[in-house]
N, C-alpha and C positions, 0 to 999 in steps of 0.2 A: 503494500499500499504505499510506500516511499515515505512513511513516518517513522520516526525513531522512538521505539518504545522504552529504551534506556538511554540515558544522556548522562554526561558528566556535568555536576552542578559546578558553575563558573566561581561561586565564592566557597563552598566547603571542599570542592574538588573531589567529591564523592559521588558514585552513581545513584541516580533517581529512575524509579521504575514508574512509567505512566499507568496510573490505575484504570484509565478510560481505555487505553489500547490493550492492556494485558488481557490475555484470553484465559490465563490459568493454565495453559498446557504443560508447565512444570519443566520445560527444557532448560530454562536459566537456572533453576534449583539443582539440576544435574551437572551442568556444565561449569557453574561457578564454583571455585575451590573454598574450602573450608566452612561449607555450609552457610555461607554468608547471606544467602537468599532463602526466604521462606514465603510460601503463599498461602494466605489464611482466608478460608471461605467464610462470610458473614452470614448469619441466619438471614432469611428473605425478610423476616416480620421487621428487621430493625430500620428505623427512619433515620433522621439527621442526628449526628451526634451532639452532645452537650459541649464537649470541648475536644479538640484535636490538637497534638503537639507539633504536627507538620506533616508534609507529605511523607508517605510510607511510614508513619509513626503512629504511636499508641493513640486511640480514640476511645471516649467515654459515652456510652449510652444511658441516658436516664439520670435522675438524681432520687436520693431517697426521701421520704416525707418527713416534715417537721412536726412533731406532737407536743403540745403543750402539756407540762405535767407529767410526761413520760420519758422513759429511756428507750431509744431506738438503737437496736444492736446492728452492727454491719458484719457480716460474715461471708468470708471468701478467701481464695488463696492469694499469696503474695504476687505483686507485679499486675493486679487486675484493676487497679484504680481506687483503692480505699483512701489511700492518703490524698489522691487528687481530688475526691469528693469533699474531704474535710478541708482542703485548702480552698476550694471553691466556696463552701459554705461559711467558712470563717472570713472571707473576704481577701485572703492571701493571693487567690488566683482569680482573675477575671475570665469567665467562660467564654470561648470565641465561637460557640454554636457550629463548630467544624470549619469555620472560615479562617483558618490559620494565616492566610496571605491577606487578610482584609483587616480593617480596624472596626471592631465590634463595640458599639457604645453601650451604656447602661440602658438607654432607651431601647435598644434592639433587644437586650436580653429580658427586660420587663415585658416588652411586647410579645416575644416568643412564649412566655409563660402566662399569657393573658387568660384569665378564667380559672387559674389554678392557685393553690395556696403559696406557690413559690413566686408568684407575682408580686404579693404582698410583702414576703420575705426580702426579695431582690430590690424592692422599692425602699424599704427601710435601710437595708444594708448600704444601698448607694448612696443614701442621704444621712448616713452615719446616725441613724436613729437607733441602732442596734448595737449592743455591746456584747462581743463575742470573745469568749476565753477558749484557748487551745492548749491543751497540754500534748506536747509532741511525743513522738515514739522514742527517739534516741534521747532518753535522759541522762546518758553518760557524757553528753556533750554539754550538759548544764554548767560545769565549772568554768568552761571557756567563757561564758558570757555573764555569770552572776558571781560575785566575790563576796567574801565576808563570812560572818557566822549565820547559821540557820536562823536564829532568833531575829536577827535583823531583817533577813529577808522575809519572813512570815509577818514581822510587824509592819512592814512597808505595804504588803498587799492585802492585809486584812480590812476589807470593806463591809463585811456581814457581821461583824462582832462574834464570830464563832470560833475564835483562836482555841479557847480552852477545850472546847467540845472536839474540835478536829485534831488537835494535839493528843488528846486522851484516847481517841478512837484508834488513830494510826501509830500510836505509841512513838511519838517524836519528842517526848520531853527528856528522855536520856541523851539525846544527840543536839540539844537546843543550842549549846555553847561551842559546838564543833564547827571548824571551817568546812564550808561546802567543798573545798578541793579535796578534804579527807575523808569524804563520805564513800561507803561501799555502793554497788549498784542498786541494792535493795533500799538503802536509806535514801538514795537520790530519788528513787521512784516515789517513796512514801512523801519526801518533801515536795516534789513537783505536782503529786496529787492534791496535797494541802495547798499549795500556792495558788492552785487553779480553783478549788472550792471554795477558798476564802474571798475570792473576788467577787463583786457584785455585777452579775451579768444577765443577759437575757437567754443566751444559748452557750451551752458548754460542749465542747467537743474532746473527748479523750482518746488518744491513739495508743492502743495496747497498754492499759493501765497497770496490768498484773505481772509483767514481765520482771523477773529478779525477786518476786514476792514469794514468801512461803504460804501454806494454805490458809493459816489463820489471817496472816496479812491481807491475802487475797480478798477474804470475806469482810474484813474491815474496811477495805477500799470500796468493796460493793456497797457496805452501809452508809459510808460518807457521800458517795455518788448518788445513791438512791434517795438520800435526804434533800438533795437539790430538786429531784422531780416531785417530791411530796410537798415542796414548797411552791409547786406550780411552774417551775422552769423548764425549758427544754434541754434534753441531754441526749447526745449521740455518742456512741462508744463502738471502736473497733477492738475486736477481741478474738484471740485464738483458743483460749482456754473455754471449752465447751460448758464446762461446770461453772465457771465464773460468769460466762457470758448469759447462761440460763438464769442465774440468781440476780444479774443485774439489769437485765432487759425486760421491757413489757412487749416490745414487738420487735421484729427483725426483718432486714433486707438480705437475701442472698444474692451475691455476685457471682457471675459465671462469665467465660469467655476464654482467651487465650492470653497467658501472662506475656506482657510486653507487646501485644498486638491490639487487644480490644477488651473491654469490660462492659458488661450489662447488669443494670440494677434490676432486680426483679421486684414484683409488687410486694406491699408490706404484708406480713402475716404475724400472728400470734408467735411468741417465743418458742414454745413447744413445737408448733406445726412447722415454723421455719426452720429450726434446727434438725427436725426430723426429716424434712425435705432436703436439706443439705447432706445428711447422712445417707439417705436413700438415692441421692444423685439425680433425682426427678422432680421437677416443677410442673405439678399436675395442671394448674390454670394457665400457664403459659405453654404447656405441651413441649417441654424442652428437658432432654436427657443430657446432662453434662459429664456423667461419669457411668462407665459400663456396668459397674457392680456396686451395691450398696456396701456400706461398712457395717460388718456384722460383730456385734458384742457377745461373747461367750461366758458363760460362768463355769469356770474350771474348777475340778475337783483338787483338793490339796495333793501335793506330791506324798505318795505312801512311803514313809521312811523305811518301813521293813523291806519294802521292795527296791528302792531306789539305790543306785550304785554311788558311792560317796566318790566325789572328784578331790574334794580338799576340806580340811576341817582346822578350826583354830581353837585355841584355849582362851579362858577369859583374858581380855587385853585391857592394858592401862597405858595412858600416855599423858603427860602434864607438861605444858610449856606457857610462859607469858600469863600466868594467872589463870589458866583454863586447864581443866582436867577431863579426859575421856575415859569412860568404862564401858566394856563391851562384854555380854554374856558369851559363852562358847558357842560355837554354831558349826554346821555342815552344809556344804554346797554339793549338790548331786550334779551329775551328767544330765544335759539336755534340760535344764531349767533355767528360768530368769527369776532373779530375787531383785525387788525393788527395796529402797530404803527411803523413807519420808520422816520429816520432822521439821521443827522450826529453823529459820537461818541461825547460823552461829553455835549450833547444837553439837557439832563434831562429825557430820556426814562426810565432808570432804577429808578431815583427818583420818576417818576410819578407812576411806577409799584409798587414801596415799599409804596407809600401813599394809593393806592388802597388796597394793602394787609395789610394796618395798621402796617407795619414794621416802617414807617415814620409817624409823624403827621404834616398836613398842617399848615402854619402860618395863613392862611385865608382860609375860605371855608370849607365845609364838604361833606362827603359822606352821601347823604339824606336816603337812604334805605340800612340798614346794611345788608350785605349778608356774607355768609361763603365763604372763598377764599382759594383755594389750589394753593401754589406759587412755581414755579422752578425759583430759582436765576440765574443770569447770569453765575457766577463764581462756579464752583462745588468743593466741598472739599471730599477727599476720607480718612478722618481721622478715618472712621470706622474700627474698629478691628473685622475682622471675614468675613464670605463668604457672597457671594451674597444671598444664600439662608437665611442666618442669618439676614441679612439685610432686606430683604423681610418679614421675620416673624415678625421683630421689627417695621417696617414702613409701610407695606402694609396690611390694615385691611381684604381685601378679599383674601390675598393669600391663596391658597389651594383650593379654590373653582373652580368649572368648568367654571364659568363666567370669573374668573381671567385667566384660561387657554387660552380661546378662545379670549377673548378681549385684554389681555395684554401680557401674557406670550409668545404665538405664534408669533404675529405680531412684536414685539420687539426681537425676538430670544434670550429670555433669558434663554432657556434650555442650549444654548451653553456655558453660562458663569456661571451657577448656582453654580458650586463648586469651583469658582475661588475666592480669596481674593478680597475684594473691593479695597484695597490699590495697588493691582496689575492690576487694570482695566485700559485699554487704554483710551483716551479721548473719543472716539466714543462709548465704551462699557458703560463708566460712565455716558454719556449724555443719552443713551436709558433707563439705570436705573433710573435716575432721573426723567425722562419724565413718565416713567411706574408707579413709585410711586407716584407722582403728580396725576396722574389720577386715582389710586385706591382710594383716599381720597373722601368720599362723600362731595361735595361743590356745591355752585351756580354758582361762577365764578372760571374758571381754568386759572391762570395767568402764561405764560411762557416768560422768558427772555432768547432770543437768544437760542431757541432750536435746531437749525440746525448745531451749531457749532460742527466740528469733524464728523458729519455724512455724509456718501456719498449720492448720489442722490437717490437711491433706499430706503434708510432708511429715507430721509427727507419726501418722499412722501407717504411711509407707515406711519409715525408719523402723518403726516396731515389727512390721512383717518382715522386713529384710534382716533385722538382728535375729529374730526368731528362726528364720530359715537358715541363716548361716551357723547359728548356735547348735541346731540340731543336725545339720549335715556334717559337723565335725565332731559331734560327740562332746561337745564343750559346755560352758555355762556362762551366765552373764548375769553382773550385778549393776543395777541402774539407781542413781539417785535422782530423784525428780520431784516436783511438786503438782504436776498436772493429774488430778484424780482420773479424769477419763483416760489418759494415757496409761497411768498406773494400771487401772482397771483392765484395759485392753491387752496389755502385755504380761502381766504378772502370773507366776506361779505360786509364789510365796512372797512374803514381805517381812521387812525388818522395821521396827518403830524407834525413833531416837526421841527422847524426852530429857527434861532438866532444866536448867536454867541457861539461856543462850548468853554466850560469852563468858560464862564462869564454869559451868559443869555441864556434861551431857552423858546419857546412859543409852546404850544400844542393846535391844533386845534379840534374842536368837530368831533366825528366820523361822517363820511360822505360816500357817495358812493365811491368805490374803483377808479373808473375812474377819478372823480373829484379830489380826495386825490392825485393820481398819476400825474395828470396833473400839480397840484400846486407844488408838490414836485420836479418832473423833469425839471419844467421850472427854478427852482432855480439852480438845478444842471447843466442844459444846454445841456441835451441829450434827444433824442427821442427814442422810442420803436416802433415796428411794431409787427404784429402777423403771425408767420409762416402759410403759407396757407395750409399746409398738417396737422399740429399737433396742430396749434393754440396756440403754446407756445410763451411767449414774446422773441423778438430779438432786439438787441441794432442796430440802424442804424448807419452807419459809419458817423463820424463828417463831416459836410458840404457837405454830398451827397445829390442828387436830393430830396429823400424823407425825410432826414432830415431838409432841407431848407424848404420844402412844408409844413411839419407838424407844424414847428415853426411859420411860417407865419399865419396859421389858428388857432394856439393855441391848436392843438391837439398833446401833447407830449407823451401820453402813446400808443395809436394806433388810425388809422382813424375808424370812425364809422361804415364804411361798411366792416370792417375786421372782 
């Protein structure tokens, strides 16, 4: 036709593909090296996008509803447009209605949404009649922009007079006089949430408020955020912990599409219906299936100790340093099992993991059967100079084999980041790479410290399936330290509970049946769970509800036996 489908952009010097002329034949995707070109087919029902970043770039279809006096949850994979939505609704990004090469005014935007609730919202936002508060995702960047002590920061932002209540609920008093630059990830998260809820605003947006937090802290965060909605304010939350999202939200929007390509906001659903639709991978009203198979939760029987083959065992362990002491009961680890460990932050879980990995030596006790351990630490460092491929060549013994491709490369979607520099990886990409490399090493015990941090729901469950498959294929075992109850329920055979006084003393129980361990742990936290009748996923009971009181009376904190 004598028209150029692919041209070189004069400014960026990068190729541009004409979307009008492209027929989707797939020739360029096969000819182009490095898998640099991908063709994505959009559903026919999609109309004009709300925002598009440029030609051949990500576009967002639809926006979530704003509901006064309610918390609206956003659920979907990474790279699908969740943070773009919050930037648009908070006024940080002006939507271009898909016209990336034209100037789009507020009048155009308001006219586009004529007759909907978003017309009034954007009208007020453009006239600066709305005050919006946005708690960002990357709280570890906070010390770069905020200096001084925690108390000074919270005093400055307290516009609602709720300082005492918020500090008490989020347990901030012990760190009031600490420098912000000296805070841990969990402490930064709690301070960031406190700073957001103390401001007096019309709309509050929270981007992943539970990362870095333990179970008790997550539920305390749920409490202070829900109090905003109970005062009649509008709240929107992006969250990957399904139990926390369930507890915090009144309604949910499911996002689907292609990471980095396009994202679609589904219609608003009740929180239970919305999460179950996501788990099933099918949106009935839109007639859209975005996952081939539903996620299945199973209630596993405990490992029969008289039948199991012991892989390793350890005597009672003790370790003391810097004013903190850890004591652990003796325990056994069996072949082909996954043991999870949970409890508050600062209680010794990471110290216990390091003792098992022989990174730390115990003051008393010993590991009786020496085993080879592959260990993924809690905090990941990206100091490696080179690409992901270089990193895999250096650290992954099986890289390049067909087994690596099928068992590691594809499940963790490493093809998408193979040419990226390790130092440029996001938190989620770095986590996927770290889990993958840990699993490539031949070992008898695979030890993971908080593997779900920065991963979306889909990636968490893919990681759990991959870990189990590799552990069972190698007749090995795995010990996983984590805070995500849904992930723990999905992956555990048995579990350990850590309790005590954070930062002072910690005590670890022997590995036991998940149900028994959860009952012990949740009775300390003071919350109860039930199982969803449709999907069997764990759900938090509302505090002091009929079911909450009933389960506490009979001592069944995790779920009733007939569920």
